[in-house]
N, C-alpha and C positions, 0 to 999 in steps of 0.2 A: 266166235267171238262175241260180245253182247253189247248192246248199242242203249243208249238212252235217247230220250226226247234232245237232250243239250248238245249230245254228240251230232245228233244231225242236222242240228240247228249251226253247230259248229262249224259243220261241212259245208256252211255257206255255198250249200247245192243251190237253191233255188225251188226245192222241194218244196221245204214247210214255208215260204216264202209265199210258192207259188199256191200254197194250201190259204193262207192267211189273204190272198187275192181272191180266193174262192170259197172262202168259211171260215179258214181259219184253225187252230188246233182248236177249238170247240167242235167246228165242224167235223174234223176228223176224231174226234173221240164220241160225237155222236154213231159214227161208224163202226163203234167197237173194237176200234184199233188199239191194242193194249203198247202199254208206253216201252216194254222193256221185253227183248227178248226172253227171258225165263217166264213168260207169261201163258205159252206154247210149247210143245213138243218141238227138239231141233226136227229140220228138216230130212234130216237121215234117220229118225224112228222109223220102226217099222208099220206104224198105221196107212191108211188110206193118205194117199195122198190129195192136198189141198191145193183148189188154183181159186188164183183171185183173178176180176176183171173188170172193164169199163162196161158201162151195157153202146158198145160201138159192134161194128160189121166187123172191126179188126179182131177181136175175140172169138169170132164165126168157127174156127177150124177147132178151137178147145171146145165150145159149146157143141158144136153138131156134134163131135165123137163122143159128148155124155149123152147126148139125147138117141143118138144112135144106138149105142151099147159097146162104141169099140174101145175103150176102156177093158168093159168085162169080158170081149173077146178077147183080148191079150192077155186076158186072168190078172187087171190091175187094178187093186180097191182101188176107188177114186170118188174120194164127197163132193156131192152136188155144188157146183162151181158159187163162189161169193161175190156177189156185185159189189163193187165201188163207187163211188160217185167223181172221184176226184184219181187224178195222177199222185199228186201229193198222198191221197188215203190206200191207193193202191203200192208205190213206192214204200211208205213206213209199214204196211203188217208185211210185204215182202223181206225188207230189212232187219224188221221185227221178227221174224220168223214165225207170221202167222199165217202163212200160204208158204207152199213149197214151189209154187209153178205160177208164173205170170205172162202174159202177153204184154211188154213193153216198149214205149218209146226207144228205139236203136240208141239215140243222142244219150238219151237218158242213161242208158242200160250202160253204157262208153264212160259217163259222167259216176254211176253209183261206184263200180269197180276200182277206178282210178283215186276216187276221194274217201269213199267210207265203206266199201266191200267189196276187200280184194278177191274174197270168193265168187261173184255173180259169173254167170257162165251162160251162154249165149246158144242154145243147141241149134235151132234153127231158123227160119224166117217164118213170119206165121203167113205174112200177108204180103203182096206188094200193093202200092196204091192205095185206094177207097178214101182219098179223101181232098177237099174241094176248097177256094176261097166263094163264101156267100156275103153277099151284098145286098144291103137295104134296095127294095124294089125301082125304085128313083135313079140310083147311080149305077152308070151305062158304062163308065169305064174309070179308070184308077187313078188318074189323074183328080178326078172328085173325092180324094179322100184325103186330100191336104188340108187340114185342120179341124182332123174327125179322128176318134176311136178305134181302133180293130182288137178284138179279140186273139187269143191265140191259147191252147189246152196249156200250154209249158214251154218255158225259156228252152229247156234242151229237147228239142220237137223237131221233125224235120218240116212240120208248119213253119216255126217259127224261122227258118233257115230257108227254104224255100218262098215264103213269103217276102222277105227283106230284100232277096235276089230280084223280086217284081217291082217291090217297091221302087227301086234304086235303077232298075230296068225303065220307069219311068217317071224319071229324074223325081223323085218325091225321096227324102231323109226318114229313115223311121225312127222315134227318140221313144228313152223311158225314163219315167216318173218327170214328164215336163209335157205340161198344155203343148198340143198342135198347132203349128197356126199355119193358116193358109199361106200366108203373104210367103214365108218358109219354105212353103211346100213340106212342113214336116205332118208325120203321123204318127201320133202316139201307139203304144202296144203295148197292151195290158193281160194280164192272165185269168182265165177264166174257167170254170169245170166245162166241160162240155153240157151238159145238163142244163146248165144256166145260159146259153148262149142265145137258143129262139127265140126263149122269152125278152132278153135283153136286145136283140136286134126288133122284137115286136116292138119293144116298149122306146125304140128309138134311143136306148142308153148307150148302142154302139153303134158303127157305122156296118159293121160289118165282122164276121170272124173265118178263121179258118179250122177246122177242124176232120177228124173224120167222121163217114155215114153210121147211121142215118140222119144226122143232125141238118145235114146238106141239105138233101130229100124231105126232111120233114119241115123246115121252112120255106118250100116251094111248095109243100102240100097244105099248108095254111096261109100261104098265100105274103109271108111277110118277108119274104128274101127270094133273091135268087141268084143262081150259081155264076159266078161271073166265070171261073178256069177251073180246071180240075191239075189237083198238084202234080198228077201221073203227066199233064201237057208240057211241064215244066223240066221235072226229073224225071226219066221214063223208069218205068218196074221200079222204083225206089222202095223200097222196105222201108216201112212206117214202126210197123209193131214186127218183136220179133218173139221166142218162147224163150223165157229166162227162167232159170234156176240156183240151185245151190252148189257149189261144187261139192261140200258134202254128202248129197244125195248122191250126185255121180258117184263118187270113191265107195258108197257106203253100200248103195241100191242101182248098178249099172245097170242091172237086167230091167227094173223099175223103169230108168230112165229111157232105156229101149221101147219098152212096151209104151211109155208115153209118146215118146217119136213117131214109133207107130200109127199108132194110134190117132195122133192128131195129121199127120199124112192122109190117113184114109178120111179122117171127116174133112181135108181140104178138097179131097180127090172127088167126094160125095157133092158137097157145095159146085163145083165146076161142074158133074155131071146132072143136078137140079137147084138151080138156083131157087125158084119157087118155090120147092120142097125143103130146102133148106131154111127159107124164109118162115115157111110154117112152122119149123119144128124149131126157131129160135124164138118165135109170136108165141105158138100155141102151149109151150111149155113154161113158158115164162122165165126165158132167159133175157131177153130185151124186151123192154117196158113199151115201145112204141109199137103203133096198129101196124099189122102186117102189110098192108099197101104200102108203106111208108117203108120199111122195110124190104118187100121185093124187090121195090124202083131202087134203092141203094145198091141192092146187091145185082141188077141187072140194067143199068140207065138203058134207053130205046139209044142206040150210036146216033142219029140225027135229033135227041133233043134239046142240043145244047151245041155251041159253036166250040171246035176245038182246032189249035195250031197245027196238030199233029195225028190227023186223025189215022196214020198207019200205029203208031202208040198204040192206037185204043184206050186213051186216058179215063175213059169214063168206067172202064171196067176193072171192079176191083180183081187181082189176082193172087191166085195162091199158088205160088211158087218156091218151093220152100228151102232149096239153098243158097247158105250165106254165102256170096261172093267179096273175096277180099278187098276184091277191087273196089267197092263201091262202101266198106269201111273206111277203107286210106282216102279217100274222094268224100266221105263223108265228114271226116279229122279236120281236113283242109278247109272245106265249108265252115264248120262248129268255127273255124279261128276267125274267119270274117265275119261272124253276127254279134249283133249286140246282146249282150247277155244281162241280165237284171241279177247278179250275182256274181260269185267267187271263180274265178275264170283260168285263174292261175296254171291248174292242172293241163291245160289244152299248151303252156309251154315243153311239157313234161311229155306230151302222147308225140308219139314217133307215129305218123300216119302209116308207114310203111310194119310196123312191128302190132301195134293197136288191137288187129283184125286176130289174130293169132293168139295174143294174150289174153282176149274175152270170149272168144268163138272156140265151142269144140265142137266139132264138125263130124264125129266119127259116128254119132249115132244117126246123124239124118243120112252119113254117106251110107249105112246100112240099109237103114229105110230103104232108100233112095233104088239099092241095088235088087230088093224085096220086091218093090215094085216096077222093073222091068225098065230102070234103071235110066240116065238121063234123057235118054231121045224120049222117051215114054211121059217124060214131064216139059218136053217143049224145049230141053235147057241144054244149051252147046256142052258139046263130048268131053272137052277137057274141062270142062267146069268153068270157065275164065269169060268176063264180058267188058268191054269198055263203057262206060258210063257215058248216059247222051244227056247232055243238061242245057237247053234253051229257052229262054226267057224270053 
C-alpha cells in the first residue's frame, strides 16, 4: 500500500497535527523523511533491516541490541538505527516504509492500524513504565496547574491518557485548543516534541510536561523541573512503547522477524543485568544525545529519591517485560475512549476492546523468544501469561 502525505493528513490521526505543533511538515522534511512509500525499498526486501527511534530510554532495547552486536549474533543484518525528533516524524517514516521496525506508542499503534495501515503489527512490548509528569520547580500540587499549559508528546499516547486521568482526579478539566482558566479549573494540553520540552519548561512557556525519560531526569539535572509523579505509579507496569513492524516483513521474512525479536529480548535482559552499562552503551555510542549521568539516572532512579503512592509497584524503575498482555490492550482501548483527542477519533467506535489485541498483535515470535530464554518464569511473568490491570490515580 502506497501512502502519500495527503493520505496521512486525511486520516485525521493527529500524527501530522502533532508534527505541526512540534515543528510542522517543514520540520519533518528536515528529518529526511520521504513523502511517499516508493522512495525506499519495501519492508519485505532482503536488505538490512532499518530501525527508527526517538532519543528516549523507551528505545533502549533496540539500541543496546545493536550496540552489543545481538543482531549480528542472530545472523541478522541491521543498519545503524536512525534517530527521529518527534513521534510524527517516526510514524511517517514507518508508514512510508523508510524504516522497517520502530518502537511506537501503543495507542498510536492501535490508531495507525485502524486508520491508515492495516498491516501494522506489534511483535512485543519494548518496555514498561519509564515516563513521568514533570512540573516547574515551584509547582508542588496538581491543583496549581489550573489556568496553565502542560505538554504531551502526542495525542495517541499513554501520557495523554494517564495525565487526563490524573487531572480529573484532582478536580481539573483538561481542554484542547482553548486557553486554560484558573477560575474554571481548566488545563490546556498541547503537543510538543520531547526534545523541546526541557527548554520550554526552562523558559516558562509551559508549566509542565509528561514524557518518557531521560527528559524527566534531564529537567531535574538542570534544575528547571521536578518529577511530580511517575506514570507507572498510576497505571502499574503499563506498556508505553511497543515493537512495531509491517505485516509484509512478517510474511516474507519470518526468520528475520524471529531473529529481531530474539535480539531485542537479549537487549532487554542486558539492560536489566547492568543498567549503568546500558547507559554507557547508549551514550558512548551516540545513540542518545543526553549526558551519561542523566541516562544512568533515568534507567535506575534511586528508590527513595521521589515520593510514590504505590512503592510496591516500583514505578520509578523502567521495566523490560516483553510479553504483550491482551488485557492491557482491552483496558487501553477503554481508556482511549475516555480521553480528549485533537483529531478524528471515530475509529474508536469501531474498535472492540475484546478483539483489538488480536487484530494488532502477532505474539508468535515473542512466545518463541520467551521459550528460548527460560519461559515466563525467567522473566517474572505469570505462567499463564495473563494479568489484571491495576490503575489507581
